[in-house]
MIMIPA-943627 format. One line per 3 residues: their letters; for each residue x, y, z of C-alpha. Coordinates in steps of 0.02 Angstrom, whole numbers, plus 32768, in hexadecimal, padded with zeros to 4 digits. Layout:
BEGIN
A = X Y Z; ...;
//
This chain:
BEGIN
TGE = 7F9D 8116 7A7A; 7F3B 807B 7A2E; 7FC0 8022 79F1;
VLE = 7FD6 7F5F 79F3; 8081 7F40 7A04; 80C4 7EAF 79B4;
PVR = 8134 7E53 7A11; 81EB 7E36 79CF; 8214 7D86 7950;
GAA = 828B 7D34 799A; 828D 7D8E 7A40; 8277 7D14 7ADB;
PVW = 81EE 7D27 7B4F; 81B1 7D9F 7BC8; 8151 7D40 7C50;
PPD = 8194 7CA5 7CBF; 815C 7C11 7C68; 8118 7BC6 7D17;
LAP = 80CB 7C62 7D56; 8023 7C53 7D35; 7FDC 7D0B 7D0B;
LFT = 7F4A 7D4E 7D77; 7EE3 7DAC 7CF2; 7EDA 7D9A 7C4C;
DMP = 7E84 7DF1 7BC3; 7E59 7E74 7C1D; 7E71 7F3F 7C13;
VAV = 7EF3 7F71 7C71; 7ED8 8043 7CC9; 7F7E 80B6 7CB9;
ART = 7F87 813A 7D1C; 800F 81B1 7D36; 8058 825A 7D95;
MPL = 80DF 82D1 7D3D; 8100 838B 7D80; 80D3 843A 7D43;
QGD = 8159 8427 7CB7; 8163 84CA 7C52; 80C9 8505 7BFA;
EPS = 80A2 8448 7C10; 8015 842A 7C8A; 801B 83BD 7D26;
VEE = 7FE0 82F5 7D17; 7F9E 82AF 7DB6; 7F50 8227 7D7C;
AAA = 7F7C 81AF 7E05; 7F3D 81FB 7EA8; 7EA0 8216 7E59;
LTA = 7EA4 8179 7E49; 7ECE 813F 7ED5; 7E63 81BF 7F39;
ASL = 7DCA 816A 7ED4; 7DF1 80DA 7EE9; 7E07 80E3 7FA8;
AAA = 7D5D 8144 7FC5; 7D0E 80A2 7F93; 7D3C 8032 7FE7;
RKT = 7CC5 7FAA 8035; 7D00 7F37 809D; 7DAB 7F1A 808B;
LYL = 7E51 7FA2 804F; 7EED 7F4D 804A; 7F89 7FB2 8046;
EAQ = 8039 7F9C 8025; 80A1 802E 8031; 8164 806A 8055;
YLT = 811A 8108 807E; 8071 8163 80DB; 8060 8213 80ED;
ADF = 7FE1 824E 805D; 7F62 82BA 80B0; 7EEE 828B 8034;
VAD = 7EF1 81D1 8065; 7EF6 81E9 811E; 7E56 8252 80E9;
ALA = 7E0F 81A7 809F; 7E3C 813A 810F; 7E12 8194 81B1;
AHL = 7D56 81C1 814E; 7D3E 80FA 8142; 7D83 80E4 81FF;
TAE = 7D04 817D 8238; 7C62 8109 81F5; 7C0A 8097 8254;
EGP = 7C09 803D 81B8; 7CA7 8029 8154; 7D3C 7FB9 80F8;
EIV = 7DBC 7F53 8173; 7E51 7FBB 8126; 7F08 7F5D 813E;
VVI = 7FA4 7FAC 8112; 806D 7F65 8107; 80C4 7FD9 8127;
TRR = 818D 7FEB 8142; 81B4 7FFA 81EE; 824B 8073 821E;
SHN = 8296 80E7 8198; 8344 80D5 8180; 839C 8189 8190;
FTE = 8389 8231 81F2; 8347 8269 8146; 82C0 81EA 8130;
RVA = 8291 81DC 81BA; 8262 8296 81C6; 8232 829F 810A;
MGT = 81A8 81FD 811C; 81C0 81B6 81C8; 8178 8252 8232;
PRD = 80FC 8268 81C2; 80B8 81CC 81AE; 80C2 81AC 826F;
RVL = 8043 8239 8287; 7FC1 81F5 81F4; 7FDF 8143 8274;
RRL = 7FB9 81AB 831A; 7F0A 81F9 82AD; 7EBC 8145 8262;
RAV = 7ED3 8100 8309; 7E73 819B 835E; 7DEE 8173 82FD;
DRF = 7DE7 80B2 82DF; 7D52 809F 8359; 7D21 800F 8308;
GRL = 7DD0 7FB1 8303; 7DC2 7FBF 8251; 7E81 7FEC 8239;
LVA = 7F2F 7F61 8231; 7FAE 7FCA 820C; 8049 7F33 8226;
YPV = 80FE 7F1C 81BE; 8146 7E90 818B; 81F8 7E21 81D1;
VPG = 824E 7D7D 81DD; 82C2 7D2B 8234; 8362 7D7F 8253;
AQG = 8402 7D39 8231; 8459 7D4A 82E8; 84CB 7DCD 82FA;
ADE = 8498 7E26 8266; 848A 7EF4 8278; 83DD 7EF2 822F;
TDE = 8384 7E6E 829D; 832C 7EC2 8349; 832A 7E92 83F6;
AGD = 828B 7E02 83DF; 8301 7DA8 8346; 82B7 7DF6 82AB;
CEI = 82D4 7E36 822B; 8254 7EBE 81D7; 8237 7EAF 810E;
EVH = 823E 7F5D 80D0; 819C 7F8A 805C; 81B9 7FCE 7FB7;
AKL = 810C 7FA0 7F72; 8098 801E 7F51; 7FD7 7F9F 7F4B;
VIV = 7F2F 7FD3 7F46; 7EB0 7F53 7F6E; 7E1B 7F8A 7F73;
DDG = 7D9B 7EEE 7FA4; 7D87 7E6C 7F2B; 7D77 7EED 7E87;
FLR = 7E1A 7F56 7E66; 7EBC 7F53 7E59; 7F3F 7FCE 7E6D;
IGS = 7FED 7FC1 7E42; 808F 8016 7E13; 8109 80BF 7E5B;
SNL = 8090 8124 7EA4; 80CE 812D 7F55; 803E 8164 7FE5;
NNR = 809F 820C 7FF9; 8094 82B2 7FC4; 8127 82B7 7F60;
SVA = 8107 8232 7EF9; 8032 825F 7EC8; 805A 8303 7E82;
LDT = 8116 833A 7E6F; 8171 829A 7E30; 8162 823B 7D9B;
ECD = 810C 8197 7DB8; 8095 8105 7D4E; 8013 809F 7DAB;
LAV = 7FA4 801F 7D49; 7F14 7FE0 7D8F; 7E73 7F76 7D7D;
EAR = 7DD7 7F46 7DA0; 7D89 7EAB 7D9C; 7CE8 7E75 7D30;
TPE = 7CB3 7DB8 7D4F; 7CB4 7D61 7DD2; 7D76 7D00 7DA9;
ERR = 7DC3 7DC1 7D93; 7D6D 7DD8 7E51; 7DA3 7D27 7E79;
AIL = 7E3C 7D70 7E39; 7E7E 7DF1 7E93; 7E34 7DCB 7F48;
SLR = 7EDD 7D39 7F29; 7F48 7DC0 7F03; 7F11 7E02 7F95;
DRL = 7F1D 7D54 800D; 7FC7 7D15 7FD2; 8011 7DD3 7FE8;
AAE = 7FDC 7DB1 80AD; 8013 7CF5 80A8; 80C1 7D19 8060;
HLG = 80C9 7DAD 80F6; 8093 7D1B 818B; 80E0 7C83 8125;
VAP = 801C 7C2B 8125; 7FD3 7BD4 808E; 7F61 7C62 8031;
EVL = 7ED3 7BE1 801B; 7EED 7BBE 80F5; 7ED5 7C8A 8119;
AEA = 7E5C 7C96 8077; 7DFD 7C24 80C2; 7DEC 7C92 817E;
AER = 7DE7 7D39 812A; 7D3A 7CEC 80DF; 7D0A 7CBE 816E;
DGL = 7D4B 7D47 81F2; 7D7F 7DD7 8189; 7E24 7E15 8157;
IAA = 7E93 7E58 81FD; 7E3E 7DAC 825E; 7E7D 7D48 81F0;
IRR = 7F1F 7DA1 81EA; 7F1C 7DA6 82A7; 7F02 7CEC 82C8;
HMG = 7F9A 7CBD 8261; 8022 7D48 82A8; 80B4 7D16 8312;
GPR = 8128 7CB1 82B3; 81CD 7CE2 82A5; 8186 7D12 81E9;
SLR = 8103 7D77 8205; 80B2 7E14 81FB; 80B9 7E7E 8299;
VCE = 8054 7F22 82CB; 80B8 7FC3 82AB; 80A2 8023 834B;
VPE = 80AB 80CE 835D; 811D 811C 83C9; 80CD 81BC 841E;
EEG = 8111 8272 83C2; 81A4 82A1 83F0; 818C 838B 83CC;
LLD = 826D 835A 839C; 822F 838B 82DF; 81B6 843C 82A1;
PLV = 8127 83E1 8248; 8155 8455 81B9; 8209 841E 819D;
SSE = 81ED 836B 817A; 8125 8379 8120; 813A 8424 80BE;
LLD = 81E3 8430 80A0; 8214 837A 8070; 817D 831E 804C;
PER = 8124 83B9 7FF9; 8041 8396 7FFA; 7FFE 841E 7F52;
PFG = 7F52 83D4 7F30; 7F49 8385 7E8F; 7EE2 83DF 7E0B;
TG = 7F47 8463 7E17; 7FCC 846C 7DB9;
//
């Protein structure tokens, strides 16, 4: 709206005093998703922003996502992986769905997307992983290797050192076309802002791996992001490669993809 909101007099500050902001005094874009409501047209800004940002990647794509089923996302990632020169792609996701409905709606389609991406990754530029921490002995959520898997709830896209999108939009069909979502995005304009975006990426990956951010950042600058992550994998707090089972054939793809996670191409509201 362009309206400047003044702080409420006497209100306590919202920003934590001991947390230094990554960005100050810079434009922030708002991208929305709203379904068709009566005579009101649908709003599909978030999907358009995601599609454009994924296509623009040149060196690295770092994604954290709870779900990964949207075909337009898979198409963009596959196009990069099949090109002789393209960005490294790191995807941090939740490994396992926790109930039957979620497995049908998100798990099975997600596995099909990952199988497709791995099949076209001719140049080894894809890493899909899930985060773990040491599990408590005897705990139900601890697997046979002693890992406690972390459920990823982030919705984050970092493109090269120039673009950051964070918000509520998942990378599934419902979220980009049918649900109500709101994302924020920033685009770097200065070397300082570019360093801030890379710093956030490296801090997130380092947090998952249990290493210092500067250690990961130095390795990523020298050898590339995937090589840096792989070098520091294997500890009790770490990222594990997300293995995808072969197609089970137990469920009709139409059930999971069209009924529970329906696709409606954005821009057709």
